[in-house]
mmCIF file of the C-alpha atoms, coordinates in Angstrom:
data_MODEL
# 
_entry.id   MODEL 
# 
loop_
_atom_site.group_PDB 
_atom_site.id 
_atom_site.type_symbol 
_atom_site.label_atom_id 
_atom_site.label_alt_id 
_atom_site.label_comp_id 
_atom_site.label_asym_id 
_atom_site.label_entity_id 
_atom_site.label_seq_id 
_atom_site.pdbx_PDB_ins_code 
_atom_site.Cartn_x 
_atom_site.Cartn_y 
_atom_site.Cartn_z 
_atom_site.occupancy 
_atom_site.B_iso_or_equiv 
_atom_site.pdbx_formal_charge 
_atom_site.auth_seq_id 
_atom_site.auth_comp_id 
_atom_site.auth_asym_id 
_atom_site.auth_atom_id 
_atom_site.pdbx_PDB_model_num 
ATOM 1   C CA . MET A 1 1   ? 0.000  0.000  0.000  1.00 0.00 ? 1   MET A CA 1 
ATOM 2   C CA . HIS A 1 2   ? 2.607  2.554  1.099  1.00 0.00 ? 2   HIS A CA 1 
ATOM 3   C CA . ASN A 1 3   ? 6.085  2.385  -0.447 1.00 0.00 ? 3   ASN A CA 1 
ATOM 4   C CA . ILE A 1 4   ? 7.288  5.368  1.534  1.00 0.00 ? 4   ILE A CA 1 
ATOM 5   C CA . ILE A 1 5   ? 8.434  4.816  5.111  1.00 0.00 ? 5   ILE A CA 1 
ATOM 6   C CA . THR A 1 6   ? 9.413  7.824  7.171  1.00 0.00 ? 6   THR A CA 1 
ATOM 7   C CA . GLY A 1 7   ? 11.506 7.523  10.314 1.00 0.00 ? 7   GLY A CA 1 
ATOM 8   C CA . VAL A 1 8   ? 11.128 10.372 12.785 1.00 0.00 ? 8   VAL A CA 1 
ATOM 9   C CA . ASP A 1 9   ? 13.451 11.269 15.651 1.00 0.00 ? 9   ASP A CA 1 
ATOM 10  C CA . LEU A 1 10  ? 11.652 13.636 18.033 1.00 0.00 ? 10  LEU A CA 1 
ATOM 11  C CA . ALA A 1 11  ? 13.395 16.263 20.130 1.00 0.00 ? 11  ALA A CA 1 
ATOM 12  C CA . LYS A 1 12  ? 12.201 19.359 21.968 1.00 0.00 ? 12  LYS A CA 1 
ATOM 13  C CA . GLU A 1 13  ? 13.313 21.989 19.487 1.00 0.00 ? 13  GLU A CA 1 
ATOM 14  C CA . GLU A 1 14  ? 14.003 19.995 16.338 1.00 0.00 ? 14  GLU A CA 1 
ATOM 15  C CA . ILE A 1 15  ? 12.453 16.990 14.625 1.00 0.00 ? 15  ILE A CA 1 
ATOM 16  C CA . GLN A 1 16  ? 14.592 14.913 12.263 1.00 0.00 ? 16  GLN A CA 1 
ATOM 17  C CA . VAL A 1 17  ? 12.622 13.356 9.395  1.00 0.00 ? 17  VAL A CA 1 
ATOM 18  C CA . CYS A 1 18  ? 14.137 10.603 7.240  1.00 0.00 ? 18  CYS A CA 1 
ATOM 19  C CA . VAL A 1 19  ? 12.026 9.676  4.202  1.00 0.00 ? 19  VAL A CA 1 
ATOM 20  C CA . CYS A 1 20  ? 12.814 6.332  2.529  1.00 0.00 ? 20  CYS A CA 1 
ATOM 21  C CA . ASN A 1 21  ? 11.261 5.063  -0.696 1.00 0.00 ? 21  ASN A CA 1 
ATOM 22  C CA . ARG A 1 22  ? 11.916 1.435  -1.599 1.00 0.00 ? 22  ARG A CA 1 
ATOM 23  C CA . ASN A 1 23  ? 14.790 1.177  0.913  1.00 0.00 ? 23  ASN A CA 1 
ATOM 24  C CA . LYS A 1 24  ? 16.548 4.279  -0.442 1.00 0.00 ? 24  LYS A CA 1 
ATOM 25  C CA . VAL A 1 25  ? 16.869 7.507  1.520  1.00 0.00 ? 25  VAL A CA 1 
ATOM 26  C CA . GLN A 1 26  ? 15.122 10.359 -0.305 1.00 0.00 ? 26  GLN A CA 1 
ATOM 27  C CA . SER A 1 27  ? 15.716 12.994 2.341  1.00 0.00 ? 27  SER A CA 1 
ATOM 28  C CA . ASN A 1 28  ? 16.883 13.312 5.927  1.00 0.00 ? 28  ASN A CA 1 
ATOM 29  C CA . GLN A 1 29  ? 16.184 16.801 7.186  1.00 0.00 ? 29  GLN A CA 1 
ATOM 30  C CA . ALA A 1 30  ? 15.570 18.685 10.420 1.00 0.00 ? 30  ALA A CA 1 
ATOM 31  C CA . MET A 1 31  ? 12.334 20.591 10.989 1.00 0.00 ? 31  MET A CA 1 
ATOM 32  C CA . THR A 1 32  ? 10.829 22.674 13.742 1.00 0.00 ? 32  THR A CA 1 
ATOM 33  C CA . PRO A 1 33  ? 7.649  21.270 15.318 1.00 0.00 ? 33  PRO A CA 1 
ATOM 34  C CA . THR A 1 34  ? 5.578  23.828 13.382 1.00 0.00 ? 34  THR A CA 1 
ATOM 35  C CA . GLU A 1 35  ? 7.244  22.907 10.087 1.00 0.00 ? 35  GLU A CA 1 
ATOM 36  C CA . PHE A 1 36  ? 6.758  19.211 10.843 1.00 0.00 ? 36  PHE A CA 1 
ATOM 37  C CA . ALA A 1 37  ? 3.033  19.705 11.509 1.00 0.00 ? 37  ALA A CA 1 
ATOM 38  C CA . SER A 1 38  ? 2.697  21.541 8.177  1.00 0.00 ? 38  SER A CA 1 
ATOM 39  C CA . TRP A 1 39  ? 4.698  18.805 6.447  1.00 0.00 ? 39  TRP A CA 1 
ATOM 40  C CA . LEU A 1 40  ? 2.381  16.130 7.893  1.00 0.00 ? 40  LEU A CA 1 
ATOM 41  C CA . ALA A 1 41  ? -0.658 18.050 6.652  1.00 0.00 ? 41  ALA A CA 1 
ATOM 42  C CA . SER A 1 42  ? 0.685  18.518 3.118  1.00 0.00 ? 42  SER A CA 1 
ATOM 43  C CA . SER A 1 43  ? 2.235  15.045 2.577  1.00 0.00 ? 43  SER A CA 1 
ATOM 44  C CA . LYS A 1 44  ? 0.508  12.160 0.854  1.00 0.00 ? 44  LYS A CA 1 
ATOM 45  C CA . PRO A 1 45  ? -0.442 9.266  3.174  1.00 0.00 ? 45  PRO A CA 1 
ATOM 46  C CA . MET A 1 46  ? 2.597  7.179  4.110  1.00 0.00 ? 46  MET A CA 1 
ATOM 47  C CA . ILE A 1 47  ? 3.924  5.027  6.930  1.00 0.00 ? 47  ILE A CA 1 
ATOM 48  C CA . ILE A 1 48  ? 5.423  7.274  9.591  1.00 0.00 ? 48  ILE A CA 1 
ATOM 49  C CA . VAL A 1 49  ? 7.347  5.612  12.401 1.00 0.00 ? 49  VAL A CA 1 
ATOM 50  C CA . PHE A 1 50  ? 8.239  7.456  15.596 1.00 0.00 ? 50  PHE A CA 1 
ATOM 51  C CA . GLU A 1 51  ? 10.787 6.336  18.159 1.00 0.00 ? 51  GLU A CA 1 
ATOM 52  C CA . ALA A 1 52  ? 8.810  5.936  21.399 1.00 0.00 ? 52  ALA A CA 1 
ATOM 53  C CA . CYS A 1 53  ? 9.448  8.896  23.719 1.00 0.00 ? 53  CYS A CA 1 
ATOM 54  C CA . SER A 1 54  ? 7.543  11.490 25.722 1.00 0.00 ? 54  SER A CA 1 
ATOM 55  C CA . THR A 1 55  ? 6.075  13.347 22.729 1.00 0.00 ? 55  THR A CA 1 
ATOM 56  C CA . SER A 1 56  ? 5.581  10.389 20.387 1.00 0.00 ? 56  SER A CA 1 
ATOM 57  C CA . ASN A 1 57  ? 1.927  9.796  21.353 1.00 0.00 ? 57  ASN A CA 1 
ATOM 58  C CA . TYR A 1 58  ? 1.041  13.383 20.477 1.00 0.00 ? 58  TYR A CA 1 
ATOM 59  C CA . TRP A 1 59  ? 2.758  13.233 17.097 1.00 0.00 ? 59  TRP A CA 1 
ATOM 60  C CA . LYS A 1 60  ? 1.306  9.807  16.326 1.00 0.00 ? 60  LYS A CA 1 
ATOM 61  C CA . GLN A 1 61  ? -2.188 11.215 16.927 1.00 0.00 ? 61  GLN A CA 1 
ATOM 62  C CA . LYS A 1 62  ? -1.395 14.211 14.685 1.00 0.00 ? 62  LYS A CA 1 
ATOM 63  C CA . ALA A 1 63  ? -0.133 11.955 11.883 1.00 0.00 ? 63  ALA A CA 1 
ATOM 64  C CA . LEU A 1 64  ? -3.265 9.792  12.140 1.00 0.00 ? 64  LEU A CA 1 
ATOM 65  C CA . GLU A 1 65  ? -5.425 12.933 11.881 1.00 0.00 ? 65  GLU A CA 1 
ATOM 66  C CA . PHE A 1 66  ? -3.763 13.711 8.542  1.00 0.00 ? 66  PHE A CA 1 
ATOM 67  C CA . GLY A 1 67  ? -4.403 10.203 7.177  1.00 0.00 ? 67  GLY A CA 1 
ATOM 68  C CA . HIS A 1 68  ? -0.965 8.677  7.668  1.00 0.00 ? 68  HIS A CA 1 
ATOM 69  C CA . ASP A 1 69  ? -0.282 5.157  8.953  1.00 0.00 ? 69  ASP A CA 1 
ATOM 70  C CA . ALA A 1 70  ? 1.516  6.180  12.163 1.00 0.00 ? 70  ALA A CA 1 
ATOM 71  C CA . ARG A 1 71  ? 3.391  3.718  14.374 1.00 0.00 ? 71  ARG A CA 1 
ATOM 72  C CA . LEU A 1 72  ? 5.656  3.749  17.415 1.00 0.00 ? 72  LEU A CA 1 
ATOM 73  C CA . ILE A 1 73  ? 8.822  1.681  17.685 1.00 0.00 ? 73  ILE A CA 1 
ATOM 74  C CA . SER A 1 74  ? 10.953 0.764  20.686 1.00 0.00 ? 74  SER A CA 1 
ATOM 75  C CA . ALA A 1 75  ? 13.965 2.961  21.405 1.00 0.00 ? 75  ALA A CA 1 
ATOM 76  C CA . LYS A 1 76  ? 15.967 -0.195 22.253 1.00 0.00 ? 76  LYS A CA 1 
ATOM 77  C CA . LEU A 1 77  ? 15.319 -1.654 18.812 1.00 0.00 ? 77  LEU A CA 1 
ATOM 78  C CA . VAL A 1 78  ? 16.349 1.608  17.173 1.00 0.00 ? 78  VAL A CA 1 
ATOM 79  C CA . ALA A 1 79  ? 19.566 1.690  19.221 1.00 0.00 ? 79  ALA A CA 1 
ATOM 80  C CA . SER A 1 80  ? 20.445 -1.826 18.104 1.00 0.00 ? 80  SER A CA 1 
ATOM 81  C CA . VAL A 1 81  ? 19.917 -0.912 14.423 1.00 0.00 ? 81  VAL A CA 1 
ATOM 82  C CA . ARG A 1 82  ? 21.849 2.392  14.505 1.00 0.00 ? 82  ARG A CA 1 
ATOM 83  C CA . GLN A 1 83  ? 25.187 1.882  12.742 1.00 0.00 ? 83  GLN A CA 1 
ATOM 84  C CA . ASN A 1 84  ? 27.104 5.072  13.444 1.00 0.00 ? 84  ASN A CA 1 
ATOM 85  C CA . GLN A 1 85  ? 27.341 7.690  16.166 1.00 0.00 ? 85  GLN A CA 1 
ATOM 86  C CA . LYS A 1 86  ? 24.184 8.821  17.928 1.00 0.00 ? 86  LYS A CA 1 
ATOM 87  C CA . THR A 1 87  ? 23.049 11.878 16.020 1.00 0.00 ? 87  THR A CA 1 
ATOM 88  C CA . ASP A 1 88  ? 19.549 13.026 15.089 1.00 0.00 ? 88  ASP A CA 1 
ATOM 89  C CA . LYS A 1 89  ? 20.147 12.102 11.421 1.00 0.00 ? 89  LYS A CA 1 
ATOM 90  C CA . ASN A 1 90  ? 21.425 8.632  12.297 1.00 0.00 ? 90  ASN A CA 1 
ATOM 91  C CA . ASP A 1 91  ? 18.566 8.089  14.746 1.00 0.00 ? 91  ASP A CA 1 
ATOM 92  C CA . ALA A 1 92  ? 15.912 9.015  12.158 1.00 0.00 ? 92  ALA A CA 1 
ATOM 93  C CA . LEU A 1 93  ? 17.568 6.697  9.631  1.00 0.00 ? 93  LEU A CA 1 
ATOM 94  C CA . ALA A 1 94  ? 17.723 3.891  12.218 1.00 0.00 ? 94  ALA A CA 1 
ATOM 95  C CA . VAL A 1 95  ? 13.995 4.347  12.962 1.00 0.00 ? 95  VAL A CA 1 
ATOM 96  C CA . ALA A 1 96  ? 13.191 3.949  9.260  1.00 0.00 ? 96  ALA A CA 1 
ATOM 97  C CA . GLN A 1 97  ? 15.513 0.926  8.950  1.00 0.00 ? 97  GLN A CA 1 
ATOM 98  C CA . ALA A 1 98  ? 14.145 -0.744 12.097 1.00 0.00 ? 98  ALA A CA 1 
ATOM 99  C CA . ALA A 1 99  ? 10.587 -0.318 10.816 1.00 0.00 ? 99  ALA A CA 1 
ATOM 100 C CA . GLN A 1 100 ? 11.500 -2.325 7.706  1.00 0.00 ? 100 GLN A CA 1 
ATOM 101 C CA . LEU A 1 101 ? 12.817 -5.348 9.627  1.00 0.00 ? 101 LEU A CA 1 
ATOM 102 C CA . THR A 1 102 ? 10.744 -8.518 9.456  1.00 0.00 ? 102 THR A CA 1 
ATOM 103 C CA . ASP A 1 103 ? 8.576  -9.389 12.460 1.00 0.00 ? 103 ASP A CA 1 
ATOM 104 C CA . VAL A 1 104 ? 8.837  -5.953 14.053 1.00 0.00 ? 104 VAL A CA 1 
ATOM 105 C CA . SER A 1 105 ? 6.510  -5.470 17.003 1.00 0.00 ? 105 SER A CA 1 
ATOM 106 C CA . PHE A 1 106 ? 5.303  -1.898 17.095 1.00 0.00 ? 106 PHE A CA 1 
ATOM 107 C CA . ILE A 1 107 ? 4.236  -0.259 20.347 1.00 0.00 ? 107 ILE A CA 1 
ATOM 108 C CA . ASN A 1 108 ? 0.604  0.633  20.897 1.00 0.00 ? 108 ASN A CA 1 
ATOM 109 C CA . GLY A 1 109 ? 0.306  4.343  21.434 1.00 0.00 ? 109 GLY A CA 1 
ATOM 110 C CA . LYS A 1 110 ? -2.068 5.970  23.884 1.00 0.00 ? 110 LYS A CA 1 
ATOM 111 C CA . SER A 1 111 ? -5.249 7.774  22.978 1.00 0.00 ? 111 SER A CA 1 
ATOM 112 C CA . LYS A 1 112 ? -5.802 11.309 24.226 1.00 0.00 ? 112 LYS A CA 1 
ATOM 113 C CA . GLU A 1 113 ? -8.134 9.952  26.936 1.00 0.00 ? 113 GLU A CA 1 
ATOM 114 C CA . GLN A 1 114 ? -5.511 7.438  28.093 1.00 0.00 ? 114 GLN A CA 1 
ATOM 115 C CA . GLN A 1 115 ? -2.893 10.196 28.238 1.00 0.00 ? 115 GLN A CA 1 
ATOM 116 C CA . GLU A 1 116 ? -5.231 12.401 30.313 1.00 0.00 ? 116 GLU A CA 1 
ATOM 117 C CA . LEU A 1 117 ? -5.941 9.554  32.725 1.00 0.00 ? 117 LEU A CA 1 
ATOM 118 C CA . GLN A 1 118 ? -2.236 8.723  33.019 1.00 0.00 ? 118 GLN A CA 1 
ATOM 119 C CA . THR A 1 119 ? -1.497 12.391 33.754 1.00 0.00 ? 119 THR A CA 1 
ATOM 120 C CA . LEU A 1 120 ? -4.073 12.476 36.560 1.00 0.00 ? 120 LEU A CA 1 
ATOM 121 C CA . VAL A 1 121 ? -2.751 9.240  38.069 1.00 0.00 ? 121 VAL A CA 1 
ATOM 122 C CA . ARG A 1 122 ? 0.855  10.503 37.979 1.00 0.00 ? 122 ARG A CA 1 
ATOM 123 C CA . LEU A 1 123 ? -0.102 13.853 39.519 1.00 0.00 ? 123 LEU A CA 1 
ATOM 124 C CA . ARG A 1 124 ? -2.014 12.102 42.298 1.00 0.00 ? 124 ARG A CA 1 
ATOM 125 C CA . GLU A 1 125 ? 0.906  9.746  43.004 1.00 0.00 ? 125 GLU A CA 1 
ATOM 126 C CA . GLN A 1 126 ? 3.250  12.737 43.178 1.00 0.00 ? 126 GLN A CA 1 
ATOM 127 C CA . ALA A 1 127 ? 0.878  14.596 45.522 1.00 0.00 ? 127 ALA A CA 1 
ATOM 128 C CA . VAL A 1 128 ? 0.707  11.590 47.864 1.00 0.00 ? 128 VAL A CA 1 
ATOM 129 C CA . LYS A 1 129 ? 4.518  11.270 47.903 1.00 0.00 ? 129 LYS A CA 1 
ATOM 130 C CA . HIS A 1 130 ? 4.853  14.987 48.609 1.00 0.00 ? 130 HIS A CA 1 
ATOM 131 C CA . LYS A 1 131 ? 2.273  14.850 51.417 1.00 0.00 ? 131 LYS A CA 1 
ATOM 132 C CA . VAL A 1 132 ? 4.041  11.925 53.108 1.00 0.00 ? 132 VAL A CA 1 
ATOM 133 C CA . ALA A 1 133 ? 7.432  13.628 52.738 1.00 0.00 ? 133 ALA A CA 1 
ATOM 134 C CA . VAL A 1 134 ? 6.158  16.855 54.333 1.00 0.00 ? 134 VAL A CA 1 
ATOM 135 C CA . GLN A 1 135 ? 4.537  14.916 57.182 1.00 0.00 ? 135 GLN A CA 1 
ATOM 136 C CA . GLN A 1 136 ? 7.780  13.065 57.873 1.00 0.00 ? 136 GLN A CA 1 
ATOM 137 C CA . GLN A 1 137 ? 9.783  16.281 57.756 1.00 0.00 ? 137 GLN A CA 1 
ATOM 138 C CA . ILE A 1 138 ? 7.453  17.976 60.265 1.00 0.00 ? 138 ILE A CA 1 
ATOM 139 C CA . LYS A 1 139 ? 7.552  14.948 62.586 1.00 0.00 ? 139 LYS A CA 1 
ATOM 140 C CA . TYR A 1 140 ? 11.352 14.900 62.625 1.00 0.00 ? 140 TYR A CA 1 
ATOM 141 C CA . LEU A 1 141 ? 11.641 18.671 63.012 1.00 0.00 ? 141 LEU A CA 1 
ATOM 142 C CA . LEU A 1 142 ? 9.317  18.453 66.033 1.00 0.00 ? 142 LEU A CA 1 
ATOM 143 C CA . LEU A 1 143 ? 11.482 15.680 67.471 1.00 0.00 ? 143 LEU A CA 1 
ATOM 144 C CA . GLU A 1 144 ? 14.365 18.146 67.558 1.00 0.00 ? 144 GLU A CA 1 
ATOM 145 C CA . PHE A 1 145 ? 12.286 19.948 70.218 1.00 0.00 ? 145 PHE A CA 1 
ATOM 146 C CA . ASN A 1 146 ? 11.404 16.631 71.931 1.00 0.00 ? 146 ASN A CA 1 
ATOM 147 C CA . ILE A 1 147 ? 7.816  16.842 70.694 1.00 0.00 ? 147 ILE A CA 1 
ATOM 148 C CA . ARG A 1 148 ? 6.673  13.363 69.708 1.00 0.00 ? 148 ARG A CA 1 
ATOM 149 C CA . VAL A 1 149 ? 3.862  12.524 67.336 1.00 0.00 ? 149 VAL A CA 1 
ATOM 150 C CA . SER A 1 150 ? 1.786  9.600  68.529 1.00 0.00 ? 150 SER A CA 1 
ATOM 151 C CA . PRO A 1 151 ? -0.401 7.942  65.880 1.00 0.00 ? 151 PRO A CA 1 
ATOM 152 C CA . SER A 1 152 ? -2.528 6.296  68.571 1.00 0.00 ? 152 SER A CA 1 
ATOM 153 C CA . GLN A 1 153 ? -3.495 9.716  69.941 1.00 0.00 ? 153 GLN A CA 1 
ATOM 154 C CA . GLY A 1 154 ? -4.503 11.459 66.730 1.00 0.00 ? 154 GLY A CA 1 
ATOM 155 C CA . GLY A 1 155 ? -1.187 11.761 64.961 1.00 0.00 ? 155 GLY A CA 1 
ATOM 156 C CA . LEU A 1 156 ? 0.258  14.817 63.324 1.00 0.00 ? 156 LEU A CA 1 
ATOM 157 C CA . ALA A 1 157 ? -3.071 16.441 62.417 1.00 0.00 ? 157 ALA A CA 1 
ATOM 158 C CA . VAL A 1 158 ? -4.275 16.548 66.046 1.00 0.00 ? 158 VAL A CA 1 
ATOM 159 C CA . LEU A 1 159 ? -0.874 17.717 67.269 1.00 0.00 ? 159 LEU A CA 1 
ATOM 160 C CA . LEU A 1 160 ? -0.760 20.557 64.751 1.00 0.00 ? 160 LEU A CA 1 
ATOM 161 C CA . LYS A 1 161 ? -4.347 21.654 65.581 1.00 0.00 ? 161 LYS A CA 1 
ATOM 162 C CA . ARG A 1 162 ? -3.512 21.842 69.286 1.00 0.00 ? 162 ARG A CA 1 
ATOM 163 C CA . PHE A 1 163 ? -0.231 23.570 68.559 1.00 0.00 ? 163 PHE A CA 1 
ATOM 164 C CA . TRP A 1 164 ? -2.007 26.134 66.356 1.00 0.00 ? 164 TRP A CA 1 
ATOM 165 C CA . LYS A 1 165 ? -4.634 26.872 69.051 1.00 0.00 ? 165 LYS A CA 1 
ATOM 166 C CA . THR A 1 166 ? -1.982 27.690 71.669 1.00 0.00 ? 166 THR A CA 1 
ATOM 167 C CA . ARG A 1 167 ? -0.182 30.133 69.324 1.00 0.00 ? 167 ARG A CA 1 
ATOM 168 C CA . LYS A 1 168 ? 3.143  29.407 71.013 1.00 0.00 ? 168 LYS A CA 1 
ATOM 169 C CA . THR A 1 169 ? 6.418  28.915 69.238 1.00 0.00 ? 169 THR A CA 1 
ATOM 170 C CA . VAL A 1 170 ? 7.782  25.389 69.011 1.00 0.00 ? 170 VAL A CA 1 
ATOM 171 C CA . PHE A 1 171 ? 10.460 26.359 71.512 1.00 0.00 ? 171 PHE A CA 1 
ATOM 172 C CA . GLN A 1 172 ? 7.901  27.684 74.037 1.00 0.00 ? 172 GLN A CA 1 
ATOM 173 C CA . TRP A 1 173 ? 5.750  24.604 73.528 1.00 0.00 ? 173 TRP A CA 1 
ATOM 174 C CA . SER A 1 174 ? 8.654  22.211 74.102 1.00 0.00 ? 174 SER A CA 1 
ATOM 175 C CA . LEU A 1 175 ? 9.559  23.799 77.469 1.00 0.00 ? 175 LEU A CA 1 
ATOM 176 C CA . GLY A 1 176 ? 6.547  22.210 79.198 1.00 0.00 ? 176 GLY A CA 1 
ATOM 177 C CA . LYS A 1 177 ? 7.503  18.577 79.911 1.00 0.00 ? 177 LYS A CA 1 
ATOM 178 C CA . PRO A 1 178 ? 10.327 16.425 78.532 1.00 0.00 ? 178 PRO A CA 1 
ATOM 179 C CA . SER A 1 179 ? 7.978  14.659 76.096 1.00 0.00 ? 179 SER A CA 1 
ATOM 180 C CA . ILE A 1 180 ? 4.772  16.152 74.735 1.00 0.00 ? 180 ILE A CA 1 
ATOM 181 C CA . GLN A 1 181 ? 2.484  13.692 72.941 1.00 0.00 ? 181 GLN A CA 1 
ATOM 182 C CA . ALA A 1 182 ? -0.301 14.541 70.513 1.00 0.00 ? 182 ALA A CA 1 
ATOM 183 C CA . GLY A 1 183 ? -3.200 13.303 72.632 1.00 0.00 ? 183 GLY A CA 1 
ATOM 184 C CA . ASN A 1 184 ? -1.909 14.282 76.065 1.00 0.00 ? 184 ASN A CA 1 
ATOM 185 C CA . THR A 1 185 ? -3.145 17.835 76.779 1.00 0.00 ? 185 THR A CA 1 
ATOM 186 C CA . SER A 1 186 ? -2.058 17.896 80.424 1.00 0.00 ? 186 SER A CA 1 
ATOM 187 C CA . ASN A 1 187 ? 1.637  18.114 79.446 1.00 0.00 ? 187 ASN A CA 1 
ATOM 188 C CA . ARG A 1 188 ? 1.404  21.527 77.772 1.00 0.00 ? 188 ARG A CA 1 
ATOM 189 C CA . ALA A 1 189 ? 2.649  24.630 79.566 1.00 0.00 ? 189 ALA A CA 1 
# 
């Protein structure tokens, strides 16, 4: 169906596009993302293969919108096919060459909805990690003033509420008894 296979090496500022027709390189040129989008829109339908990376799903979706047969290929496979030094030109050529190997397994890209869901999951995971890290930091900073956080007596949240109500500095608060626990209100000065 398509005799033309295009290997694309994606980068932040520059996109290297290697066009091969019947196993011969027709062109291997660098484009800006804007130029590449225009090129996709004006080109006849062809097989376009992207090395899997952070922006490859976006560009695969764009290529599909313009009627191309867009595919993603493993970066490991591309690295094993590359014959010379790692440059953008050599990478784009290696993508095109790897796509022409027999029994190549292409990577399934993500839809826009899958990308949105993945983004939400990653942001939530990061928020949870950050929350736990801040809690641990507060607990250990309070320990420097011999103020202990007891999970059985309400934990950090209860301790911070009581601390906030007294409006004392940590130093003033720690002068009461040798060990102040979250649920023990009789130890506060």
